[in-house]
N, C-alpha and C positions, 0 to 999 in steps of 0.2 A: 663439790660432791653433793650429789643429791637428798636433802632431807624431806623426812617424810612429819609433814605436818597432819598432825591428827585433832580431832575434837572429841573430847570421850565426855559422852552425856549418859546420863545416872539413868536407869532401868526404866525410874515413870516418868520422867518426861520421854524419853523413845515408847514408851507404851500409850501415853497420851498421842503420841504423834502418830501411831495405827492407822488411826481411825480419821487422817489427813493426807491419805497419800494422793497424789496427784491422779487427778481422772483421767490423763492422756496414758492409754498404758505404753505408748514406744518412751515416754521418758521415767515413768513409772521406777520407784524405788523401793527398797529393801529397807527393813527397819535392826538395820544393824546397828550394836551399840558402841562400836567404831568408826567414825566416819574418816577416813584416810585419802585423802587428796597429794599427789604428789608435786612437790614447786623445790625448785632451787632459792627462791625469794621470797621476801615477806614484806608486803605494803602497808602500810597505814596512812590511811587518811587524815586532814587535817585543815584547818581554817585557820588565816591568821587575821588580825584586825587591830587597827586605830580608831580609839573610839569607834564611829559608825562604819568606819570604810575598810574595804579590803584593804590588805599589804600587799603589791605584788613585786615582783622581779626577786626574790629571798632566793639564795643559793644553797650549798652544802656548809658555807661557814656560819651560818644561821641556826642552826638545828644541832640538836643530840640527842642519839638514840640510844637509850637502856635497855637492858634484858635484864630484869632481876635485880636493878640498880648498880647493874655494870657495863659502862659504855661501850657500844659498839660502832666499826665501820661502817658509816653510811656509806651504801651504795650509788646514790645518786637521790636527786629531788627534784621533782616537776611540779610544776604550779603555775598561778598567771603571771606572766609576760609583765616587764615594766613598761615604762609608756615608751613607746616608739621600738619596741620590739616586735618579732613576731615568736607566736609559741608554738613550740616544736615539742609533742609528747609523744615519748612511747607506750604509755600504759594508759589504755580508754576508759572510757567510764561507762556503767550502764543503771540506769536508772530504774528501779524494779514500780510499777504499779500494782500493789496488793490491795483489790477490792472487795468490801464487803456487800455480796448483796443477799446477805439473809435478809428476806421479809421486807425488800425493798431500800434497805436502808440506803444504796448511793441510788439515788432516782433516777433515771432517762434525763438529761441534758444535762445534768449536775456537774459533771467532768465532760468536756466536750471535746470533740476531735480536732477542730477547726480552734479552738483554744489551745488546744497541745501544739499543733502547727505555726499557729502565730506568736505562741510565747515562749517556746521551748526548741521546736525542731531548729524554724525557721534564722536561729540566731545563736545557735550553740556549736561548738566546734565539730564539725565530722565525724568525729571519733566519739561521741554522744552518740549512746542506741538506748532503747526502752524495751522495756520488757512486759507482760500484761498477766499477772495471774489474777484469781478470783476463788472467793471461798463463802460457803455457809457451814454445813457441815463436812465439808469435803473441800480440797485445794484443787483448781483446775487450774491450766497452765493456757493461758490464751494466745499469745504467742513470745516466743524468744525472742533475743534482742535483736534489735532491727531497725531502722530507720525508714519503712517500707512504708509508706502511707497508707496505701491498700491494706494492708498488714494491720495496720495499729487501727484502723478504721474496724473492718471487722471483728478485734479480737474486744473494741469495746463494745460494738456491738451484741456483743455475745456474752461480756458480761450484765450488759443489762437486762438480758430477756434471761437471763440465767433466775430460776427462783426455789429457795430450798429453803426449810426450818433450820433452825440452830443456829450457832456462829461461835465456832471455835478459832475464836479471835489469836490467841497467841498460839496455841497449835499450826496454826496455818502462819505465823510471821517467821515462828522455825525452821517450818519446811521450807518456804518460801527459801530463807537463807539458807537450808543445807543444799536445796535442789539447784541455787543459781551458783553455787560457790562449785558444784558438782561437776559445773561445764568447763573448771580449770582454768588454764590462762591467767596473765597476770591482768588483773582488770581491778579498776578500782568502782564500787559497789554503794547504790545507796538506795535505800527501800523506803518508798512513801506508802502509807499506810490508810485507806480510804474507810473508817468504820465509828460506831459509833462508841466502840471500847466494851460492850455490853456483852463479855464472853458466857456462852451456856456453859464452859467446863470451869473446872478449879485449878485447872493447871497455874503452879506460881511463876507471876509477870518476870519476876528478876532470873527463872531461868532463860526466858526471852532475853531478857540485857546479857545474862552472861555468854547465854549461845552466838548474840548478834558479835558481841565485842570477840570472841573466838574468832567468828566468820571475817572479821572486818568490817561490819556492813553497818552504818549507823542509820539508825532507822527516825523516819519523821512522819509521824503518825498525825494526820490529818481527824479533827474529832467531829464525827457530825451526829446531828438528830437534838443538839440542847433546845430548838423550839420545842422539839415533840414532844419531850418530855414535861417543859414549860406547860404548854399546855394541858397534858395530862394533869396537871396537878392545878391546874384552874379548875377542870373538871366543868360544872354548870357555869355557863354565861353570868360574868360577876363576880365568878369566884378571885381568891386572893392570890396573886402570885406568891413566887417564892426567887429567893437569891441564891446565888451560887455557892454549891460545897465548897469552901476551901479555897486559897491563891494557891498558881502555882508562881514558883518563883521565877523572873526573867532572867533566863540562864546564858543568850547568847545572842551579839547585835545582831541587826536587821537591815540585810543592808538593801533590799526591794524597798525600804521604805511600809512595808505592811505592818500593822498596827501592832507590831509585837509577835515575837517569837510564840509566847506562851502568854499572850494577853490573856484577859479575863475580862468579862465585861463589866459591868459595873454593877454592882450589887445593888440587888432592888430592896422594897421596905419590907419589914417585918409585918405581920398580920396588925391592923392597929387594935383590936381584942385580941381578949388571952386565951389561952388554947381551952378551959375549961366552956368557953363561951361558942367555939369554936366549932361544927358540923363534923361529928368523927370520920366521914369519909372523906371529907378535904383533909383531915389532920392523916389520912391514913396514903391521901393522892402524895400528898408535901413528904412525907415520909421516905415515901416510895422513891420519890422523884430524886430527894434527897441523897439516899443509899446508890442511885443509878449515877448522879452528876459527882460521886466519890470514887464511883467505877472508872467511871470517864478521866478525872484526874490523874489514879492512878495509869491507866491507857497514856497518857499525854505524857505521864513523867518519863515513860520509857524513852523518849525523844535523847533530851540530854544526857541520860546514860549512859546510851550507845554513841556519845558525840554527835550525834544528829540533835533537832529541834524539835518542838512540838507547835499547831497551827490549832490553838484551840481559844476558838471565838464564838460568842455566844449566837451567831446568825453568819450559817453558811448558804451561799447563792452563788449562782454562774459569775458573777460578778466579782464577788470574793476568791473564789476557785482561780478566774486568770490572776488575781493579784500573788495568791499563793502559788501557781506554776511560776511565773513571774519571778518570786523568788528564790524557786528551786533552780530553777535556769540561772540565775547570777549563783548561786551555790554551787552548781556544778561547774562554772566557767572559773572559779574565785579557790576552788579547791585545788591544795597541794597534796602529793602523795611522795612518802619518803619509804626508798627501800634498801634494804639489807640483807646478806646471807646470814645465816647464824652460824655462828662459828664453833661450835659443837654438838655431838650427839650424846646423849645421855645412854646409858647401857639401859638403865630403863625408862618406858617411858614420862616424859614430866610436863607440867603446865611452867609456863615461862611467861611475866607479864611483861609486856612491852610499853614503854613509853618514849614519847618524843617530845623536847622539851625547847624551847626559844635559849638562846646561850645569853641573850642580854634583856631585860623589858625594852629598851631600846628600839627594839623591832615589831613589839607594840604585843599582843594578847591571843595567846594560843586555844585556839578550842577542837577537841578533837582528841586525835593522836596517841590514842591509847588500844590496847588490845594483846588478846591470848594467843599464844600459840604453843603447841607441843609436839616437844622431839627428844 
C-alpha cells in the first residue's frame, strides 16, 4: 500500500521561504503549507565506525529500526561491501552542492571543477550524482543530479558569476531540501552548504534541522570567511587579533584524515592591555566579530544535528577544499541506507520519529540514522 509521506511546515517558516523560490521557472514550486511526496518506502541514511575506520559489510542482522519506539521490519540494508565483495546498490546517492554567492562569499576558484572531478567523480560509484544550487536573496538551480562534466563545469561557472545582496542561508537550505525531495524516487541525499553562515534573515536554525531530518537529508556545512572576520577585527595594521568564539564538540570520526569534522583553530591570545586602554573602534570590531563567529558556530552545529558533520576550520583555501571533497567522497562511499515500509496509516496525519540502531556495540558506533516521517 502506497503511503503518503508528508512534511508539515509551520506558517512562519513557509512565509520565510516564499522569497527564496528557485529562479528557474520550469522548476519553481508553490508555497503550500503541506508538502506531499508519494512513496511506499522510507530510506534512512547512516554511517558506522569503529574508532576512526568505517565498518563495512553489515547486513540486516546488525540493525534494528524503530518508529516511535516500536520495532519495524527492515526491508533492506545497503552499504559499503566487505573486503573482496562487489557493491550492488539499488538506492542512488545525490550530493547537493548549495553555494552562497552573496557578496562573493564563495570566491572563484575555491571550489574547483577539476578538484570535484579528481577527488569525487573519478572515484565514486556510478550511481552517485551531483546537483548544484546557489543562493543569495533568492535560490537558483544551476543543474539537477548529473555526472555530466560539461553540465557541472557550466553550473559552477554560473554560480561564481552570480552576484547579489542578502544571504538567506537557512531559507535556502530548507527550500533546496524541499525541491530536491520533490523529484521523488528512492534516493539517498546529502547536502553540502558552502557559506559563511551569516544569514540576513531571522529564520530559526532549528526549523532547518527539523526540515532536514524530515526529508532525511543530512547537512554538511562548510564554514567560510573566518579569515575575513579576523582581518576586520584587527582593523588597522598592528591591531590585536581575536580568538574563536566557543568550541564545537567533535561529533563524528574523520574517515578521510581531515583535521576534524568540527575542528576549531587554536585559540589566539587575548589583548595584553585592558579593555579600558583599548581604542573603542577596535573594541567594537572585536565585539562584532565575536558575534559573527557565534553565528557561524550555530551554522556549523546544523551538521551533527542532522546526521551530517561540519567543516569549520580557521582557514579555507583550495587545498583544504580538496581535502573536504575527499572526505565527502569517503562519506558517500561508506554510507549505509536502511529502508522500511511503514506498517500503518493513521486516520489523521501524524509525525513519527524513526531511528535506526545497532543491535550490539560490537558492530561499532552509529552516526545519523534518525529522521521523521508523517503518515
